[in-house]
C-alpha positions in Angstrom: 15.0 6.5 -2.6 11.0 5.5 -3.1 9.6 2.7 -0.9 6.2 1.0 -1.0 3.6 -0.9 1.0 -0.3 -1.3 1.6 -2.9 -2.8 3.4 -1.7 -1.9 6.9 -5.2 -1.6 8.7 -3.5 0.3 11.4 -5.5 -0.4 14.6 -7.3 -3.3 13.6 -6.8 -6.6 16.0 -9.2 -8.6 13.3 -6.4 -8.3 10.7 -3.9 -10.0 13.2 -6.0 -13.1 13.1 -7.3 -13.0 9.3 -3.6 -12.6 7.8 -1.9 -14.5 10.6 0.4 -11.7 11.6 2.6 -12.7 14.3 1.8 -9.7 16.8 0.1 -9.9 20.3 -2.2 -7.0 19.6 -2.8 -4.2 17.0 -0.9 -1.6 19.2 2.3 -4.0 19.2 1.6 -4.2 15.0 1.3 -0.6 14.8 4.3 0.4 16.7 6.6 -2.4 14.9 5.6 -0.9 11.5 6.5 2.5 12.3 9.9 1.6 13.8 10.6 -0.3 10.7 9.4 2.5 8.5 11.7 5.0 10.5 14.5 2.7 10.3 14.3 2.1 6.9 13.4 5.3 5.3 15.0 8.9 5.5 13.4 12.1 5.8 14.3 12.7 2.2 12.6 9.4 1.0 9.2 8.8 0.1 7.0 6.0 1.3 3.7 5.1 -1.2 1.2 3.5 0.5 -0.9 1.8 -1.9 -4.5 1.7 0.3 -5.7 0.8 3.2 -3.4 2.8 5.7 -6.4 3.1 7.9 -9.6 0.7 8.3 -13.4 1.6 8.0 -16.3 -0.8 8.1 -19.2 1.7 7.9 -20.4 4.8 9.3 -20.1 3.7 13.1 -16.3 3.0 12.5 -14.3 6.0 13.0 -10.8 4.8 14.1 -9.5 6.3 11.0 -9.3 9.5 13.6 -6.8 7.6 15.5 -4.6 6.1 12.8 -4.0 8.5 10.1 -2.6 10.8 12.3 0.3 7.9 12.7 1.5 9.5 9.7 3.0 12.6 11.9 5.2 9.5 13.4 6.8 8.6 10.2 10.4 10.2 9.1 10.0 10.1 5.5 7.3 11.5 3.0 4.3 9.8 2.8 1.9 9.6 0.0 -1.6 7.7 0.3 -3.1 5.8 -2.8 -6.8 5.6 -1.7 -7.9 2.1 -1.1 -11.3 0.7 -0.5 -11.0 1.3 3.3 -10.2 5.1 2.7 -12.9 5.0 0.0 -15.5 3.9 2.9 -14.0 6.8 5.0 -14.8 9.3 2.3 -18.3 7.8 1.9 -19.1 7.9 5.7 -17.3 10.8 7.0 -16.7 13.0 4.1 -19.9 13.0 2.4 -18.2 11.5 -0.9 -15.9 14.3 -1.1 -12.4 13.3 -2.0 -11.1 16.6 -2.1 -12.2 17.2 1.6 -10.6 13.8 2.7 -7.4 14.8 0.7 -7.4 18.2 2.4 -7.9 16.6 5.8 -5.0 13.9 5.1 -2.8 16.7 3.9 -3.3 18.8 6.9 -2.2 15.6 8.9 1.2 15.3 7.4 0.7 13.2 4.0 2.7 14.7 1.3 0.1 13.6 -1.3 -3.2 11.6 -1.6 -4.4 10.3 -4.9 -7.1 7.7 -6.1 -4.2 6.2 -8.1 -1.2 7.7 -9.8 1.5 6.9 -12.7 5.1 7.2 -11.3 8.0 7.1 -13.1 11.0 4.9 -11.6 14.2 4.9 -13.5 12.4 5.9 -17.1 9.7 3.2 -16.6 6.2 4.2 -15.8 4.2 2.3 -13.3 0.6 2.7 -12.3 -0.1 2.9 -8.5 -3.4 1.5 -7.6 -4.9 -0.3 -4.6 -7.2 -2.8 -6.1 -5.5 -5.1 -9.0 -8.8 -5.4 -11.0 -8.4 -1.6 -11.4 -5.1 -2.2 -13.6 -3.8 -0.3 -16.2 -2.9 -2.4 -19.5 0.7 -2.0 -21.1 2.0 -0.9 -17.8 3.5 -2.6 -14.7 0.9 -2.2 -11.9 1.9 -1.8 -8.1 -1.1 -2.7 -6.0 -2.4 -4.1 -2.6 -5.7 -5.1 -1.6 -5.2 -8.8 -1.8 -3.0 -9.2 1.2 -0.8 -12.3 0.9 -3.4 -14.4 -0.9 -2.1 -13.5 -4.4 1.5 -13.8 -4.1 4.2 -11.4 -5.2 3.7 -11.4 -8.9 0.4 -11.5 -11.2 0.6 -10.7 -14.9 -0.8 -7.3 -14.1 1.9 -6.3 -11.7 3.2 -6.7 -8.1 1.4 -7.2 -5.1 3.1 -5.0 -2.4 1.0 -5.8 0.7 3.0 -5.5 3.7 1.8 -9.3 4.5 4.1 -10.4 1.3 7.2 -8.9 2.6 7.5 -9.9 6.3 6.0 -6.1 7.1 9.1 -4.4 5.6 8.7 -1.9 2.9 9.5 -2.9 -0.6 12.5 -0.4 -2.1 12.8 0.5 -5.7 15.7 -1.8 -5.7 13.3 -4.7 -4.6 10.9 -3.6 -7.6 13.4 -3.8 -10.1 14.7 -7.1 -8.8 11.4 -8.8 -8.8 10.9 -7.4 -12.4 14.3 -8.8 -13.3 13.4 -12.3 -11.9 10.3 -12.2 -13.8 12.1 -11.5 -17.0 14.7 -13.9 -16.5 13.0 -17.0 -14.7 9.2 -16.7 -15.0 8.6 -15.5 -18.5 10.9 -18.4 -19.6 9.0 -21.0 -17.7 6.0 -22.7 -19.7 4.3 -23.8 -16.3 3.9 -20.2 -15.7 2.5 -18.8 -18.8 -0.7 -17.2 -18.0 -2.7 -15.6 -20.7 -3.9 -12.3 -19.6 -6.7 -10.1 -21.5 
């Protein structure tokens, strides 16, 4: 089974307040997420993190050294799609070299690291990307970045931020159930028709 999430921002207290995450501190949040992942996903499963596994505000902010190794605590295979925070890590700590960062992450235990990725699920191609503004036209996009502010569905795809799913992983089944609801309900409701160029 394949699972999806994004915008964990492991180790960051500020996100608890900004996103109204119901945890005492970042340590409790981090522990809860890892426990939930290990309870949900088996060793044969893959978790796609659509960006912002770690956090980085700039050159003086190296908490990624503590949080990226969390991947070692996850039973399932983990694929990282680079988010804007990982981009800052690459810029400030890897001299802008994506390949060096990728090798660093692979050495930690990530199965794959991509800037974006086309993934085929049940015969349908999905574009995995962090920021929805970088969507691929004529394809369902799976993204994060906006945390809980944009809801589950946008015309370009699905926001799979952890805040939108009570901090649980989205499964393949969840994705196809949401798309089924979209076709059955949302696409037929004139109040929800949005022109998308």
